[in-house]
C-alpha positions as CSV (number, residue, x, y, z in Angstrom):
1,M,58.7,89.4,9.0
2,T,57.1,89.7,12.4
3,P,53.8,88.1,13.2
4,T,52.0,91.5,13.5
5,S,53.1,92.7,10.0
6,K,51.5,89.7,8.2
7,K,48.6,90.3,5.9
8,Y,46.7,87.3,7.3
9,I,46.6,86.8,11.0
10,V,45.2,83.6,12.6
11,K,43.4,84.1,15.8
12,L,41.9,80.9,17.4
13,S,39.7,80.9,20.5
14,D,40.2,78.3,23.3
15,D,37.2,76.4,22.1
16,D,38.6,76.3,18.5
17,L,41.9,74.9,19.9
18,K,40.1,72.2,21.9
19,R,38.2,71.2,18.8
20,L,41.3,71.1,16.7
21,D,43.2,69.0,19.3
22,K,40.3,66.6,19.4
23,I,40.3,66.2,15.6
24,L,44.1,65.8,15.6
25,R,43.9,63.0,18.2
26,Q,41.4,60.9,16.2
27,K,42.9,57.9,14.4
28,N,41.1,58.4,11.1
29,T,42.2,62.0,10.6
30,S,43.9,62.4,7.2
31,E,47.4,63.7,6.8
32,T,46.1,66.7,4.9
33,L,43.7,67.7,7.6
34,A,46.3,67.1,10.3
35,N,48.7,69.4,8.5
36,R,46.1,72.1,8.2
37,I,45.4,71.9,11.9
38,R,49.2,72.0,12.8
39,I,49.6,75.1,10.5
40,L,46.7,76.9,12.2
41,K,48.1,76.1,15.7
42,D,51.5,77.2,14.8
43,M,50.3,80.5,13.2
44,D,47.8,81.3,16.1
45,A,48.4,84.9,17.3
46,N,46.3,84.3,20.5
47,H,48.5,81.5,21.7
48,P,52.2,82.4,21.3
49,P,54.8,81.5,20.3
50,V,53.9,82.2,16.7
51,K,56.1,80.6,14.1
52,T,57.2,82.0,10.8
53,Y,56.1,80.3,7.6
54,K,59.7,79.0,7.1
55,Q,59.8,77.5,10.6
56,C,56.4,75.9,10.2
57,A,57.3,74.5,6.8
58,S,60.5,72.9,8.0
59,D,58.9,71.5,11.2
60,H,56.1,69.7,9.4
61,G,57.6,69.1,5.9
62,I,55.1,71.3,4.2
63,S,55.7,73.9,1.5
64,E,55.4,77.6,2.3
65,P,52.6,78.1,-0.4
66,T,50.6,75.5,1.4
67,I,50.9,77.4,4.6
68,T,49.9,80.6,2.9
69,N,46.8,78.9,1.3
70,V,45.6,77.4,4.6
71,V,46.1,80.7,6.5
72,R,44.3,82.7,3.7
73,K,41.4,80.2,3.6
74,F,41.1,80.5,7.4
75,V,41.0,84.3,7.4
76,N,38.6,84.6,4.4
77,E,36.3,81.6,5.0
78,G,36.6,80.6,8.6
79,L,37.6,77.5,10.6
80,D,34.9,75.1,9.3
81,A,35.8,75.8,5.6
82,T,39.5,75.3,6.4
83,I,39.2,71.9,8.1
84,K,36.6,70.5,5.7
85,L,38.1,68.4,2.9
86,K,36.5,68.5,-0.5
87,R,35.2,65.0,-1.1
88,S,32.0,64.4,-2.9
89,V,29.9,61.4,-1.8
90,N,29.7,58.6,-4.4
91,S,32.1,60.4,-6.7
92,D,32.9,57.2,-8.6
93,N,29.2,56.3,-9.1
94,A,28.1,59.8,-9.9
95,Q,30.3,59.9,-13.0
96,R,29.6,56.3,-14.1
97,K,28.3,56.1,-17.6
98,V,28.4,52.3,-18.0
99,D,25.6,50.9,-15.9
100,G,23.9,47.5,-16.3
101,R,21.8,48.5,-19.3
102,V,24.8,50.0,-21.2
103,E,27.0,47.0,-20.2
104,A,24.4,44.5,-21.6
105,K,24.1,46.5,-24.8
106,L,27.9,46.6,-25.1
107,L,28.3,42.9,-24.6
108,E,25.5,42.3,-27.2
109,V,27.4,44.4,-29.7
110,A,30.8,42.9,-28.9
111,C,29.5,39.3,-29.2
112,G,27.6,40.1,-32.4
113,P,28.8,40.2,-36.0
114,V,31.9,42.2,-36.9
115,P,31.5,45.1,-39.3
116,K,32.5,44.5,-42.9
117,G,36.1,45.0,-43.7
118,H,37.2,44.1,-40.2
119,S,38.4,40.8,-38.8
120,R,37.4,41.5,-35.1
121,W,36.0,44.1,-32.8
122,T,38.5,46.8,-31.6
123,L,37.9,49.3,-28.8
124,R,37.7,52.1,-31.4
125,L,35.1,50.2,-33.4
126,L,33.1,49.5,-30.2
127,E,33.4,53.1,-29.2
128,A,32.1,54.3,-32.5
129,Q,29.2,51.7,-32.6
130,M,28.2,52.5,-29.0
131,K,28.1,56.3,-29.8
132,I,25.7,55.5,-32.6
133,I,23.5,53.2,-30.5
134,L,23.4,55.3,-27.3
135,D,23.6,58.8,-28.7
136,E,26.2,59.5,-26.0
137,P,29.9,58.9,-26.2
138,I,31.6,56.3,-24.0
139,S,35.3,56.4,-23.6
140,R,37.5,53.5,-24.8
141,E,38.8,53.1,-21.3
142,A,35.3,52.6,-20.0
143,I,34.6,50.0,-22.7
144,R,37.9,48.3,-22.0
145,R,37.2,48.1,-18.2
146,T,33.7,46.8,-18.8
147,L,34.9,44.1,-21.2
148,K,37.7,43.2,-18.9
149,K,35.5,42.6,-15.8
150,P,36.0,39.1,-14.5
151,T,32.4,38.9,-13.4
152,S,31.0,39.7,-16.8
153,T,28.4,37.2,-18.0
154,S,29.5,37.4,-21.6
155,P,28.2,34.5,-23.7
156,Q,31.6,34.0,-25.2
157,R,33.1,33.5,-21.7
158,L,30.3,31.1,-20.7
159,L,30.6,29.0,-23.9
160,V,34.4,28.7,-24.2
161,P,35.8,25.8,-22.1
162,P,39.0,26.4,-20.2
163,K,42.1,25.3,-22.0
164,E,43.3,21.9,-21.0
165,R,46.8,21.9,-19.8
166,S,49.2,19.2,-20.8
167,P,51.6,18.1,-18.1
168,R,54.9,19.8,-18.5
169,I,58.1,18.0,-17.8
170,H,61.0,20.1,-16.5
171,S,64.6,19.2,-17.1
172,L,67.3,19.2,-14.4
173,H,68.2,22.7,-15.5
174,G,64.7,24.1,-14.9
175,R,63.7,24.3,-18.6
176,C,60.3,23.0,-19.6
177,S,60.3,20.6,-22.5
178,G,56.8,21.7,-23.5
179,C,57.8,25.4,-23.6
180,L,60.5,25.0,-26.2
């Protein structure tokens, strides 16, 4: 397939090339963005030689569908959309359901009395109880992470003294007499 018979043709101006080269030289440029820039430079019809998709893929270790997607995005949406990565600000905090208030309530429930018929709290029991209390489901994984936090001020953690270790005597063969 010749460059002129392609459905999507990349045409970069000299200013666009300078801008892309500047981004490519920066240390903090991600590999994804660098690959997109390399693809655009290789496919540029205004600055020959134009490479085929197969040549570009083998030169940069990229799949041909990736090249097609980058070129299509450039032609349809422009240079800015192509070199902008989709990253939302505060993505981990935006989806966070367990804040300080919920954590305090969870610890209060976990340290409280166990429901009848059970010997201890389980993640499933806590999940069901928190759904009743908060009117909003919280996943078991979120509950597990919250309870596992080392900085948690759980009353149980504060009241339980650390285990006292007895000195262990190791034999000549590396075995511990206290571990048998």
